[in-house]
All heavy atoms as TSV, in Angstrom:
chain	resi	resn	atom	element	x	y	z
A	1	MET	N	N	0.825	-1.164	-0.007
A	1	MET	CA	C	0.000	0.005	0.012
A	1	MET	C	C	0.897	1.249	0.009
A	1	MET	O	O	1.837	1.329	0.779
A	1	MET	CB	C	-0.903	0.006	1.241
A	1	MET	CG	C	-1.693	1.254	1.331
A	1	MET	SD	S	-2.908	1.402	2.674
A	1	MET	CE	C	-2.522	0.248	3.876
A	2	LEU	N	N	0.593	2.195	-0.863
A	2	LEU	CA	C	1.325	3.455	-0.993
A	2	LEU	C	C	0.678	4.471	-0.081
A	2	LEU	O	O	-0.535	4.719	-0.146
A	2	LEU	CB	C	1.268	3.930	-2.453
A	2	LEU	CG	C	2.044	5.158	-2.772
A	2	LEU	CD1	C	3.557	4.887	-2.723
A	2	LEU	CD2	C	1.672	5.633	-4.166
A	3	ILE	N	N	1.500	5.109	0.791
A	3	ILE	CA	C	1.002	6.120	1.678
A	3	ILE	C	C	1.595	7.467	1.258
A	3	ILE	O	O	2.823	7.581	1.179
A	3	ILE	CB	C	1.321	5.800	3.155
A	3	ILE	CG1	C	0.668	4.482	3.530
A	3	ILE	CG2	C	0.851	6.940	4.065
A	3	ILE	CD1	C	0.996	4.022	4.904
A	4	SER	N	N	0.730	8.456	0.995
A	4	SER	CA	C	1.150	9.768	0.471
A	4	SER	C	C	0.838	10.871	1.481
A	4	SER	O	O	-0.186	10.848	2.132
A	4	SER	CB	C	0.402	10.004	-0.837
A	4	SER	OG	O	0.713	11.259	-1.359
A	5	LEU	N	N	1.739	11.876	1.507
A	5	LEU	CA	C	1.522	13.084	2.290
A	5	LEU	C	C	0.901	14.126	1.419
A	5	LEU	O	O	1.467	14.501	0.398
A	5	LEU	CB	C	2.848	13.548	2.875
A	5	LEU	CG	C	2.826	14.844	3.691
A	5	LEU	CD1	C	1.918	14.696	4.920
A	5	LEU	CD2	C	4.222	15.232	4.123
A	6	ALA	N	N	-0.284	14.601	1.792
A	6	ALA	CA	C	-0.956	15.674	1.038
A	6	ALA	C	C	-0.358	17.045	1.381
A	6	ALA	O	O	-0.141	17.357	2.542
A	6	ALA	CB	C	-2.436	15.668	1.329
A	7	HIS	N	N	-0.127	17.839	0.357
A	7	HIS	CA	C	0.463	19.165	0.586
A	7	HIS	C	C	-0.440	20.049	1.469
A	7	HIS	O	O	0.085	20.863	2.228
A	7	HIS	CB	C	0.708	19.862	-0.757
A	7	HIS	CG	C	1.760	20.893	-0.692
A	7	HIS	ND1	N	2.378	21.398	-1.834
A	7	HIS	CD2	C	2.300	21.597	0.333
A	7	HIS	CE1	C	3.262	22.321	-1.483
A	7	HIS	NE2	N	3.234	22.466	-0.187
A	8	ALA	N	N	-1.737	19.905	1.386
A	8	ALA	CA	C	-2.643	20.699	2.207
A	8	ALA	C	C	-2.343	20.518	3.706
A	8	ALA	O	O	-2.694	21.384	4.515
A	8	ALA	CB	C	-4.089	20.389	1.875
A	9	THR	N	N	-1.761	19.390	4.064
A	9	THR	CA	C	-1.424	19.133	5.442
A	9	THR	C	C	-0.392	20.117	6.003
A	9	THR	O	O	-0.452	20.531	7.151
A	9	THR	CB	C	-0.882	17.687	5.577
A	9	THR	OG1	O	-1.785	16.784	5.003
A	9	THR	CG2	C	-0.656	17.309	7.016
A	10	LEU	N	N	0.561	20.503	5.156
A	10	LEU	CA	C	1.640	21.405	5.514
A	10	LEU	C	C	1.843	22.432	4.413
A	10	LEU	O	O	2.928	22.566	3.843
A	10	LEU	CB	C	2.949	20.608	5.738
A	10	LEU	CG	C	2.927	19.635	6.892
A	10	LEU	CD1	C	4.168	18.690	6.836
A	10	LEU	CD2	C	2.941	20.396	8.227
A	11	LEU	N	N	0.785	23.157	4.096
A	11	LEU	CA	C	0.791	24.054	2.934
A	11	LEU	C	C	1.817	25.158	3.021
A	11	LEU	O	O	2.240	25.685	1.991
A	11	LEU	CB	C	-0.612	24.610	2.718
A	11	LEU	CG	C	-0.850	25.264	1.380
A	11	LEU	CD1	C	-0.502	24.368	0.225
A	11	LEU	CD2	C	-2.326	25.722	1.262
A	12	ASP	N	N	2.271	25.519	4.232
A	12	ASP	CA	C	3.278	26.553	4.350
A	12	ASP	C	C	4.674	26.107	3.876
A	12	ASP	O	O	5.546	26.941	3.683
A	12	ASP	CB	C	3.394	27.031	5.798
A	12	ASP	CG	C	2.177	27.823	6.234
A	12	ASP	OD1	O	1.477	28.399	5.346
A	12	ASP	OD2	O	1.919	27.920	7.417
A	13	LEU	N	N	4.837	24.809	3.663
A	13	LEU	CA	C	6.129	24.316	3.169
A	13	LEU	C	C	6.168	24.369	1.653
A	13	LEU	O	O	5.223	23.907	0.987
A	13	LEU	CB	C	6.358	22.879	3.597
A	13	LEU	CG	C	6.674	22.595	5.049
A	13	LEU	CD1	C	6.875	21.139	5.285
A	13	LEU	CD2	C	7.913	23.361	5.485
A	14	PRO	N	N	7.228	24.883	1.091
A	14	PRO	CA	C	7.372	24.817	-0.374
A	14	PRO	C	C	7.457	23.348	-0.805
A	14	PRO	O	O	7.800	22.463	0.010
A	14	PRO	CB	C	8.723	25.510	-0.633
A	14	PRO	CG	C	8.983	26.308	0.608
A	14	PRO	CD	C	8.326	25.603	1.738
A	15	PRO	N	N	7.120	23.056	-2.060
A	15	PRO	CA	C	7.030	21.670	-2.495
A	15	PRO	C	C	8.274	20.829	-2.242
A	15	PRO	O	O	8.179	19.712	-1.743
A	15	PRO	CB	C	6.776	21.816	-4.010
A	15	PRO	CG	C	6.045	23.108	-4.115
A	15	PRO	CD	C	6.667	23.988	-3.103
A	16	ALA	N	N	9.477	21.339	-2.535
A	16	ALA	CA	C	10.671	20.537	-2.325
A	16	ALA	C	C	10.870	20.226	-0.836
A	16	ALA	O	O	11.292	19.093	-0.467
A	16	ALA	CB	C	11.902	21.253	-2.876
A	17	ALA	N	N	10.546	21.169	0.022
A	17	ALA	CA	C	10.672	20.944	1.463
A	17	ALA	C	C	9.675	19.880	1.898
A	17	ALA	O	O	9.969	19.034	2.765
A	17	ALA	CB	C	10.466	22.207	2.235
A	18	LEU	N	N	8.484	19.898	1.357
A	18	LEU	CA	C	7.479	18.910	1.696
A	18	LEU	C	C	7.938	17.496	1.331
A	18	LEU	O	O	7.750	16.548	2.070
A	18	LEU	CB	C	6.136	19.188	1.032
A	18	LEU	CG	C	5.027	18.230	1.421
A	18	LEU	CD1	C	4.459	18.640	2.802
A	18	LEU	CD2	C	3.930	18.173	0.406
A	19	VAL	N	N	8.604	17.379	0.183
A	19	VAL	CA	C	9.148	16.064	-0.258
A	19	VAL	C	C	10.117	15.560	0.797
A	19	VAL	O	O	10.070	14.401	1.204
A	19	VAL	CB	C	9.830	16.175	-1.625
A	19	VAL	CG1	C	10.588	14.925	-1.958
A	19	VAL	CG2	C	8.793	16.506	-2.702
A	20	ARG	N	N	10.991	16.411	1.305
A	20	ARG	CA	C	11.984	16.014	2.289
A	20	ARG	C	C	11.345	15.654	3.616
A	20	ARG	O	O	11.755	14.667	4.250
A	20	ARG	CB	C	13.049	17.062	2.441
A	20	ARG	CG	C	13.819	17.288	1.144
A	20	ARG	CD	C	14.951	18.272	1.254
A	20	ARG	NE	N	15.546	18.581	-0.006
A	20	ARG	CZ	C	16.285	17.792	-0.742
A	20	ARG	NH1	N	16.531	16.547	-0.346
A	20	ARG	NH2	N	16.794	18.167	-1.915
A	21	VAL	N	N	10.336	16.385	4.011
A	21	VAL	CA	C	9.609	16.070	5.259
A	21	VAL	C	C	8.910	14.716	5.122
A	21	VAL	O	O	8.896	13.928	6.061
A	21	VAL	CB	C	8.629	17.196	5.596
A	21	VAL	CG1	C	7.601	16.782	6.668
A	21	VAL	CG2	C	9.357	18.458	6.079
A	22	ALA	N	N	8.310	14.498	3.960
A	22	ALA	CA	C	7.621	13.216	3.735
A	22	ALA	C	C	8.587	12.037	3.906
A	22	ALA	O	O	8.240	11.041	4.506
A	22	ALA	CB	C	7.042	13.202	2.339
A	23	GLN	N	N	9.788	12.187	3.401
A	23	GLN	CA	C	10.773	11.102	3.510
A	23	GLN	C	C	11.166	10.865	4.969
A	23	GLN	O	O	11.179	9.744	5.419
A	23	GLN	CB	C	11.990	11.472	2.671
A	23	GLN	CG	C	12.959	10.319	2.504
A	23	GLN	CD	C	14.167	10.424	3.405
A	23	GLN	OE1	O	14.491	11.495	3.908
A	23	GLN	NE2	N	14.846	9.330	3.609
A	24	VAL	N	N	11.409	11.937	5.715
A	24	VAL	CA	C	11.775	11.811	7.107
A	24	VAL	C	C	10.644	11.197	7.944
A	24	VAL	O	O	10.868	10.390	8.837
A	24	VAL	CB	C	12.189	13.204	7.688
A	24	VAL	CG1	C	12.332	13.145	9.207
A	24	VAL	CG2	C	13.450	13.690	7.059
A	25	ALA	N	N	9.395	11.530	7.571
A	25	ALA	CA	C	8.243	11.042	8.318
A	25	ALA	C	C	7.826	9.604	7.898
A	25	ALA	O	O	6.897	9.050	8.502
A	25	ALA	CB	C	7.047	12.008	8.114
A	26	GLY	N	N	8.473	9.037	6.897
A	26	GLY	CA	C	8.193	7.673	6.509
A	26	GLY	C	C	7.127	7.484	5.423
A	26	GLY	O	O	6.690	6.353	5.180
A	27	PHE	N	N	6.731	8.578	4.775
A	27	PHE	CA	C	5.805	8.442	3.619
A	27	PHE	C	C	6.525	7.937	2.403
A	27	PHE	O	O	7.766	8.048	2.284
A	27	PHE	CB	C	5.136	9.809	3.339
A	27	PHE	CG	C	4.158	10.247	4.366
A	27	PHE	CD1	C	4.592	10.969	5.444
A	27	PHE	CD2	C	2.815	9.943	4.259
A	27	PHE	CE1	C	3.712	11.410	6.423
A	27	PHE	CE2	C	1.922	10.353	5.224
A	27	PHE	CZ	C	2.377	11.098	6.293
A	28	GLN	N	N	5.785	7.392	1.455
A	28	GLN	CA	C	6.381	6.914	0.193
A	28	GLN	C	C	6.119	7.835	-0.981
A	28	GLN	O	O	6.749	7.739	-2.005
A	28	GLN	CB	C	5.825	5.507	-0.128
A	28	GLN	CG	C	6.230	4.479	0.855
A	28	GLN	CD	C	5.000	3.812	1.499
A	28	GLN	OE1	O	3.880	4.251	1.354
A	28	GLN	NE2	N	5.273	2.763	2.266
A	29	ALA	N	N	5.171	8.758	-0.794
A	29	ALA	CA	C	4.790	9.635	-1.903
A	29	ALA	C	C	4.259	10.942	-1.352
A	29	ALA	O	O	3.969	11.084	-0.189
A	29	ALA	CB	C	3.688	8.945	-2.751
A	30	VAL	N	N	4.103	11.907	-2.264
A	30	VAL	CA	C	3.514	13.204	-1.936
A	30	VAL	C	C	2.495	13.624	-3.017
A	30	VAL	O	O	2.611	13.232	-4.161
A	30	VAL	CB	C	4.557	14.361	-1.822
A	30	VAL	CG1	C	5.459	14.145	-0.642
A	30	VAL	CG2	C	5.344	14.497	-3.113
A	31	GLY	N	N	1.555	14.424	-2.572
A	31	GLY	CA	C	0.656	15.137	-3.479
A	31	GLY	C	C	1.038	16.584	-3.311
A	31	GLY	O	O	1.099	17.044	-2.146
A	32	LEU	N	N	1.295	17.298	-4.369
A	32	LEU	CA	C	1.750	18.680	-4.267
A	32	LEU	C	C	0.701	19.634	-4.806
A	32	LEU	O	O	0.049	19.362	-5.791
A	32	LEU	CB	C	3.031	18.896	-5.036
A	32	LEU	CG	C	4.231	18.073	-4.571
A	32	LEU	CD1	C	5.428	18.265	-5.521
A	32	LEU	CD2	C	4.601	18.408	-3.149
A	33	ARG	N	N	0.543	20.777	-4.104
A	33	ARG	CA	C	-0.336	21.842	-4.603
A	33	ARG	C	C	0.545	22.770	-5.397
A	33	ARG	O	O	1.308	23.543	-4.843
A	33	ARG	CB	C	-1.038	22.569	-3.485
A	33	ARG	CG	C	-1.887	23.675	-4.088
A	33	ARG	CD	C	-2.959	24.233	-3.222
A	33	ARG	NE	N	-3.778	23.207	-2.589
A	33	ARG	CZ	C	-4.490	23.490	-1.492
A	33	ARG	NH1	N	-4.473	24.699	-0.967
A	33	ARG	NH2	N	-5.242	22.562	-0.943
A	34	LEU	N	N	0.454	22.729	-6.709
A	34	LEU	CA	C	1.275	23.537	-7.587
A	34	LEU	C	C	0.492	24.693	-8.196
A	34	LEU	O	O	1.036	25.543	-8.889
A	34	LEU	CB	C	1.870	22.665	-8.693
A	34	LEU	CG	C	2.678	21.458	-8.221
A	34	LEU	CD1	C	3.129	20.630	-9.382
A	34	LEU	CD2	C	3.819	21.889	-7.345
A	35	ILE	N	N	-0.805	24.713	-7.928
A	35	ILE	CA	C	-1.701	25.746	-8.444
A	35	ILE	C	C	-2.500	26.288	-7.263
A	35	ILE	O	O	-3.187	25.528	-6.594
A	35	ILE	CB	C	-2.647	25.166	-9.510
A	35	ILE	CG1	C	-1.871	24.528	-10.636
A	35	ILE	CG2	C	-3.589	26.251	-10.024
A	35	ILE	CD1	C	-2.689	23.631	-11.518
A	36	PRO	N	N	-2.446	27.603	-7.002
A	36	PRO	CA	C	-3.207	28.134	-5.873
A	36	PRO	C	C	-4.707	27.987	-6.133
A	36	PRO	O	O	-5.157	28.018	-7.276
A	36	PRO	CB	C	-2.803	29.597	-5.802
A	36	PRO	CG	C	-2.185	29.910	-7.117
A	36	PRO	CD	C	-1.675	28.622	-7.694
A	37	ILE	N	N	-5.469	27.790	-5.052
A	37	ILE	CA	C	-6.915	27.662	-5.201
A	37	ILE	C	C	-7.662	28.867	-4.697
A	37	ILE	O	O	-8.906	28.858	-4.687
A	37	ILE	CB	C	-7.432	26.388	-4.521
A	37	ILE	CG1	C	-7.195	26.432	-3.008
A	37	ILE	CG2	C	-6.817	25.151	-5.137
A	37	ILE	CD1	C	-7.941	25.376	-2.235
A	38	GLY	N	N	-6.981	29.901	-4.250
A	38	GLY	CA	C	-7.598	31.148	-3.881
A	38	GLY	C	C	-8.003	31.301	-2.434
A	38	GLY	O	O	-8.809	32.112	-2.107
A	39	LEU	N	N	-7.396	30.493	-1.526
A	39	LEU	CA	C	-7.661	30.654	-0.101
A	39	LEU	C	C	-7.016	31.932	0.385
A	39	LEU	O	O	-5.972	32.358	-0.120
A	39	LEU	CB	C	-7.108	29.472	0.671
A	39	LEU	CG	C	-7.721	28.118	0.397
A	39	LEU	CD1	C	-6.937	27.028	1.138
A	39	LEU	CD2	C	-9.166	28.079	0.786
A	40	PRO	N	N	-7.588	32.619	1.380
A	40	PRO	CA	C	-6.951	33.805	1.929
A	40	PRO	C	C	-5.572	33.466	2.487
A	40	PRO	O	O	-5.375	32.480	3.175
A	40	PRO	CB	C	-7.880	34.215	3.084
A	40	PRO	CG	C	-9.179	33.536	2.799
A	40	PRO	CD	C	-8.837	32.292	2.029
A	41	ASP	N	N	-4.592	34.278	2.157
A	41	ASP	CA	C	-3.205	34.129	2.616
A	41	ASP	C	C	-2.568	32.795	2.234
A	41	ASP	O	O	-1.631	32.340	2.860
A	41	ASP	CB	C	-3.115	34.283	4.148
A	41	ASP	CG	C	-3.654	35.653	4.596
A	41	ASP	OD1	O	-3.316	36.643	3.915
A	41	ASP	OD2	O	-4.331	35.712	5.630
A	42	GLU	N	N	-3.078	32.141	1.192
A	42	GLU	CA	C	-2.511	30.878	0.739
A	42	GLU	C	C	-1.157	31.092	0.097
A	42	GLU	O	O	-0.970	31.958	-0.773
A	42	GLU	CB	C	-3.432	30.263	-0.313
A	42	GLU	CG	C	-2.926	28.996	-0.912
A	42	GLU	CD	C	-3.849	28.479	-2.021
A	42	GLU	OE1	O	-4.769	29.183	-2.454
A	42	GLU	OE2	O	-3.629	27.335	-2.462
A	43	PRO	N	N	-0.146	30.313	0.536
A	43	PRO	CA	C	1.146	30.408	-0.158
A	43	PRO	C	C	1.000	29.968	-1.604
A	43	PRO	O	O	0.212	29.071	-1.924
A	43	PRO	CB	C	2.018	29.409	0.606
A	43	PRO	CG	C	1.272	29.011	1.802
A	43	PRO	CD	C	-0.167	29.331	1.582
A	44	GLN	N	N	1.763	30.593	-2.475
A	44	GLN	CA	C	1.675	30.268	-3.895
A	44	GLN	C	C	3.026	29.790	-4.375
A	44	GLN	O	O	4.041	30.488	-4.183
A	44	GLN	CB	C	1.217	31.461	-4.689
A	44	GLN	CG	C	-0.199	31.860	-4.315
A	44	GLN	CD	C	-0.777	32.919	-5.220
A	44	GLN	OE1	O	-0.306	33.141	-6.344
A	44	GLN	NE2	N	-1.784	33.594	-4.779
A	45	TYR	N	N	3.053	28.637	-4.981
A	45	TYR	CA	C	4.273	28.035	-5.500
A	45	TYR	C	C	4.111	27.929	-7.016
A	45	TYR	O	O	3.588	26.943	-7.531
A	45	TYR	CB	C	4.464	26.678	-4.856
A	45	TYR	CG	C	4.446	26.774	-3.349
A	45	TYR	CD1	C	3.396	26.194	-2.623
A	45	TYR	CD2	C	5.444	27.426	-2.642
A	45	TYR	CE1	C	3.351	26.271	-1.237
A	45	TYR	CE2	C	5.400	27.534	-1.273
A	45	TYR	CZ	C	4.336	26.934	-0.579
A	45	TYR	OH	O	4.272	27.040	0.807
A	46	ALA	N	N	4.507	28.983	-7.711
A	46	ALA	CA	C	4.321	29.086	-9.167
A	46	ALA	C	C	5.352	28.226	-9.903
A	46	ALA	O	O	6.231	28.757	-10.593
A	46	ALA	CB	C	4.376	30.521	-9.597
A	47	VAL	N	N	5.277	26.958	-9.776
A	47	VAL	CA	C	6.243	26.053	-10.342
A	47	VAL	C	C	6.286	26.114	-11.864
A	47	VAL	O	O	7.342	26.110	-12.479
A	47	VAL	CB	C	5.975	24.585	-9.887
A	47	VAL	CG1	C	6.923	23.617	-10.552
A	47	VAL	CG2	C	6.104	24.507	-8.389
A	48	ALA	N	N	5.126	26.297	-12.478
A	48	ALA	CA	C	5.094	26.375	-13.947
A	48	ALA	C	C	5.854	27.581	-14.465
A	48	ALA	O	O	6.410	27.545	-15.571
A	48	ALA	CB	C	3.639	26.448	-14.432
A	49	ASP	N	N	5.956	28.632	-13.657
A	49	ASP	CA	C	6.631	29.845	-14.068
A	49	ASP	C	C	8.049	29.973	-13.493
A	49	ASP	O	O	8.708	30.987	-13.687
A	49	ASP	CB	C	5.825	31.095	-13.644
A	49	ASP	CG	C	4.461	31.123	-14.282
A	49	ASP	OD1	O	4.332	30.679	-15.428
A	49	ASP	OD2	O	3.528	31.585	-13.587
A	50	ASP	N	N	8.491	28.963	-12.777
A	50	ASP	CA	C	9.765	29.010	-12.062
A	50	ASP	C	C	10.570	27.728	-12.278
A	50	ASP	O	O	10.444	26.776	-11.501
A	50	ASP	CB	C	9.492	29.265	-10.592
A	50	ASP	CG	C	10.764	29.438	-9.766
A	50	ASP	OD1	O	11.871	29.365	-10.357
A	50	ASP	OD2	O	10.632	29.611	-8.549
A	51	PRO	N	N	11.404	27.698	-13.315
A	51	PRO	CA	C	12.194	26.483	-13.613
A	51	PRO	C	C	13.094	26.041	-12.435
A	51	PRO	O	O	13.303	24.856	-12.246
A	51	PRO	CB	C	13.025	26.857	-14.828
A	51	PRO	CG	C	12.416	28.066	-15.413
A	51	PRO	CD	C	11.662	28.728	-14.325
A	52	ASP	N	N	13.611	27.000	-11.651
A	52	ASP	CA	C	14.455	26.646	-10.534
A	52	ASP	C	C	13.650	25.859	-9.491
A	52	ASP	O	O	14.167	24.911	-8.910
A	52	ASP	CB	C	15.044	27.910	-9.871
A	52	ASP	CG	C	16.098	28.564	-10.754
A	52	ASP	OD1	O	16.725	27.841	-11.584
A	52	ASP	OD2	O	16.278	29.771	-10.610
A	53	SER	N	N	12.408	26.265	-9.231
A	53	SER	CA	C	11.576	25.546	-8.283
A	53	SER	C	C	11.269	24.126	-8.808
A	53	SER	O	O	11.327	23.157	-8.025
A	53	SER	CB	C	10.284	26.300	-8.078
A	53	SER	OG	O	9.464	25.643	-7.146
A	54	ALA	N	N	10.973	24.006	-10.066
A	54	ALA	CA	C	10.742	22.675	-10.645
A	54	ALA	C	C	11.973	21.797	-10.483
A	54	ALA	O	O	11.873	20.609	-10.153
A	54	ALA	CB	C	10.347	22.814	-12.092
A	55	ARG	N	N	13.167	22.363	-10.727
A	55	ARG	CA	C	14.388	21.580	-10.564
A	55	ARG	C	C	14.596	21.176	-9.093
A	55	ARG	O	O	15.059	20.070	-8.827
A	55	ARG	CB	C	15.599	22.367	-11.071
A	55	ARG	CG	C	15.760	22.310	-12.594
A	55	ARG	CD	C	17.099	22.854	-13.047
A	55	ARG	NE	N	17.141	24.304	-12.908
A	55	ARG	CZ	C	16.701	25.177	-13.795
A	55	ARG	NH1	N	16.153	24.743	-14.908
A	55	ARG	NH2	N	16.812	26.464	-13.621
A	56	ASP	N	N	14.274	22.083	-8.176
A	56	ASP	CA	C	14.387	21.772	-6.747
A	56	ASP	C	C	13.511	20.592	-6.380
A	56	ASP	O	O	13.906	19.734	-5.609
A	56	ASP	CB	C	14.062	22.977	-5.875
A	56	ASP	CG	C	15.103	24.069	-5.958
A	56	ASP	OD1	O	16.225	23.820	-6.446
A	56	ASP	OD2	O	14.782	25.231	-5.545
A	57	ILE	N	N	12.305	20.581	-6.891
A	57	ILE	CA	C	11.374	19.472	-6.593
A	57	ILE	C	C	11.930	18.174	-7.166
A	57	ILE	O	O	11.949	17.139	-6.512
A	57	ILE	CB	C	9.963	19.757	-7.184
A	57	ILE	CG1	C	9.343	20.965	-6.492
A	57	ILE	CG2	C	9.071	18.538	-7.071
A	57	ILE	CD1	C	8.107	21.506	-7.157
A	58	ARG	N	N	12.370	18.217	-8.422
A	58	ARG	CA	C	12.933	17.025	-9.057
A	58	ARG	C	C	14.141	16.479	-8.258
A	58	ARG	O	O	14.270	15.277	-8.064
A	58	ARG	CB	C	13.354	17.371	-10.497
A	58	ARG	CG	C	13.998	16.211	-11.262
A	58	ARG	CD	C	12.943	15.236	-11.778
A	58	ARG	NE	N	12.832	14.096	-10.894
A	58	ARG	CZ	C	11.891	13.188	-10.925
A	58	ARG	NH1	N	10.902	13.306	-11.772
A	58	ARG	NH2	N	11.850	12.188	-10.087
A	59	ARG	N	N	14.992	17.390	-7.833
A	59	ARG	CA	C	16.157	16.975	-7.038
A	59	ARG	C	C	15.750	16.334	-5.726
A	59	ARG	O	O	16.253	15.288	-5.338
A	59	ARG	CB	C	17.053	18.194	-6.774
A	59	ARG	CG	C	18.375	17.867	-6.116
A	59	ARG	CD	C	19.267	19.070	-5.905
A	59	ARG	NE	N	19.399	19.906	-7.108
A	59	ARG	CZ	C	18.922	21.131	-7.198
A	59	ARG	NH1	N	18.325	21.727	-6.194
A	59	ARG	NH2	N	19.071	21.816	-8.312
A	60	ALA	N	N	14.782	16.937	-5.055
A	60	ALA	CA	C	14.288	16.413	-3.775
A	60	ALA	C	C	13.689	15.022	-3.967
A	60	ALA	O	O	13.929	14.097	-3.196
A	60	ALA	CB	C	13.272	17.347	-3.131
A	61	LEU	N	N	12.916	14.831	-5.059
A	61	LEU	CA	C	12.327	13.528	-5.331
A	61	LEU	C	C	13.427	12.508	-5.607
A	61	LEU	O	O	13.363	11.391	-5.091
A	61	LEU	CB	C	11.378	13.608	-6.528
A	61	LEU	CG	C	10.071	14.405	-6.316
A	61	LEU	CD1	C	9.419	14.707	-7.659
A	61	LEU	CD2	C	9.160	13.670	-5.378
A	62	ASP	N	N	14.426	12.887	-6.402
A	62	ASP	CA	C	15.484	11.951	-6.735
A	62	ASP	C	C	16.308	11.586	-5.497
A	62	ASP	O	O	16.680	10.444	-5.310
A	62	ASP	CB	C	16.413	12.552	-7.792
A	62	ASP	CG	C	15.780	12.657	-9.164
A	62	ASP	OD1	O	14.765	11.986	-9.398
A	62	ASP	OD2	O	16.315	13.412	-9.986
A	63	GLU	N	N	16.602	12.566	-4.662
A	63	GLU	CA	C	17.466	12.324	-3.485
A	63	GLU	C	C	16.743	11.524	-2.403
A	63	GLU	O	O	17.405	10.785	-1.647
A	63	GLU	CB	C	17.941	13.669	-2.893
A	63	GLU	CG	C	18.946	14.367	-3.787
A	63	GLU	CD	C	19.345	15.738	-3.345
A	63	GLU	OE1	O	18.802	16.212	-2.296
A	63	GLU	OE2	O	20.146	16.373	-4.012
A	64	THR	N	N	15.451	11.657	-2.317
A	64	THR	CA	C	14.690	10.970	-1.227
A	64	THR	C	C	14.051	9.661	-1.639
A	64	THR	O	O	13.718	8.862	-0.790
A	64	THR	CB	C	13.589	11.898	-0.680
A	64	THR	OG1	O	12.662	12.165	-1.736
A	64	THR	CG2	C	14.142	13.206	-0.129
A	65	GLY	N	N	13.823	9.490	-2.947
A	65	GLY	CA	C	13.128	8.290	-3.387
A	65	GLY	C	C	11.613	8.416	-3.239
A	65	GLY	O	O	10.857	7.484	-3.496
A	66	ILE	N	N	11.156	9.577	-2.840
A	66	ILE	CA	C	9.705	9.831	-2.700
A	66	ILE	C	C	9.071	9.917	-4.103
A	66	ILE	O	O	9.626	10.511	-4.997
A	66	ILE	CB	C	9.441	11.133	-1.930
A	66	ILE	CG1	C	9.936	11.010	-0.453
A	66	ILE	CG2	C	7.984	11.547	-1.963
A	66	ILE	CD1	C	9.149	10.029	0.386
A	67	GLN	N	N	7.884	9.326	-4.245
A	67	GLN	CA	C	7.148	9.379	-5.488
A	67	GLN	C	C	6.231	10.572	-5.535
A	67	GLN	O	O	5.643	10.956	-4.518
A	67	GLN	CB	C	6.301	8.134	-5.665
A	67	GLN	CG	C	7.096	6.843	-5.781
A	67	GLN	CD	C	6.181	5.642	-5.898
A	67	GLN	OE1	O	5.218	5.665	-6.690
A	67	GLN	NE2	N	6.450	4.611	-5.110
A	68	PHE	N	N	6.095	11.184	-6.709
A	68	PHE	CA	C	5.159	12.271	-6.916
A	68	PHE	C	C	3.854	11.627	-7.362
A	68	PHE	O	O	3.732	11.089	-8.451
A	68	PHE	CB	C	5.720	13.196	-7.972
A	68	PHE	CG	C	4.778	14.345	-8.350
A	68	PHE	CD1	C	4.244	15.131	-7.392
A	68	PHE	CD2	C	4.539	14.621	-9.679
A	68	PHE	CE1	C	3.410	16.194	-7.727
A	68	PHE	CE2	C	3.754	15.680	-10.015
A	68	PHE	CZ	C	3.159	16.480	-9.064
A	69	LEU	N	N	2.860	11.654	-6.476
A	69	LEU	CA	C	1.595	10.935	-6.715
A	69	LEU	C	C	0.577	11.726	-7.500
A	69	LEU	O	O	-0.003	11.230	-8.443
A	69	LEU	CB	C	0.969	10.477	-5.404
A	69	LEU	CG	C	-0.269	9.646	-5.504
A	69	LEU	CD1	C	0.008	8.321	-6.214
A	69	LEU	CD2	C	-0.857	9.387	-4.123
A	70	ASP	N	N	0.363	12.991	-7.100
A	70	ASP	CA	C	-0.652	13.792	-7.754
A	70	ASP	C	C	-0.489	15.257	-7.492
A	70	ASP	O	O	0.301	15.654	-6.636
A	70	ASP	CB	C	-2.074	13.352	-7.306
A	70	ASP	CG	C	-2.327	13.575	-5.811
A	70	ASP	OD1	O	-1.411	14.020	-5.109
A	70	ASP	OD2	O	-3.420	13.243	-5.363
A	71	VAL	N	N	-1.223	16.065	-8.256
A	71	VAL	CA	C	-1.311	17.512	-8.034
A	71	VAL	C	C	-2.631	17.764	-7.358
A	71	VAL	O	O	-3.691	17.354	-7.865
A	71	VAL	CB	C	-1.263	18.270	-9.376
A	71	VAL	CG1	C	-1.496	19.770	-9.162
A	71	VAL	CG2	C	0.072	18.052	-10.068
A	72	GLU	N	N	-2.554	18.424	-6.205
A	72	GLU	CA	C	-3.768	18.717	-5.460
A	72	GLU	C	C	-4.544	19.820	-6.147
A	72	GLU	O	O	-4.023	20.851	-6.512
A	72	GLU	CB	C	-3.431	19.157	-4.027
A	72	GLU	CG	C	-2.874	18.111	-3.200
A	72	GLU	CD	C	-2.682	18.545	-1.742
A	72	GLU	OE1	O	-3.125	19.659	-1.382
A	72	GLU	OE2	O	-2.070	17.809	-0.983
A	73	VAL	N	N	-5.828	19.604	-6.340
A	73	VAL	CA	C	-6.726	20.625	-6.881
A	73	VAL	C	C	-8.044	20.581	-6.117
A	73	VAL	O	O	-8.360	19.587	-5.456
A	73	VAL	CB	C	-7.003	20.379	-8.388
A	73	VAL	CG1	C	-5.736	20.519	-9.183
A	73	VAL	CG2	C	-7.627	19.024	-8.643
A	74	VAL	N	N	-8.772	21.626	-6.224
A	74	VAL	CA	C	-10.114	21.640	-5.591
A	74	VAL	C	C	-11.143	21.887	-6.663
A	74	VAL	O	O	-10.935	22.683	-7.528
A	74	VAL	CB	C	-10.149	22.739	-4.512
A	74	VAL	CG1	C	-11.563	22.881	-3.952
A	74	VAL	CG2	C	-9.193	22.404	-3.391
């Protein structure tokens, strides 16, 4: 069974940091919120517009072995 950490659980963490936390906490996968849904004061991680952020996520996934399961949407 695959157990995934949902980004909404720790939305204040940037995606790459969430990947690393998931690994330390014993999860096998993450769901990342890469598109803001319009909540008040919601952190925004504009990965599509930020190649460095996308590379950071890829590096974190590669280094931790965590799987990218899904993109969180509402």
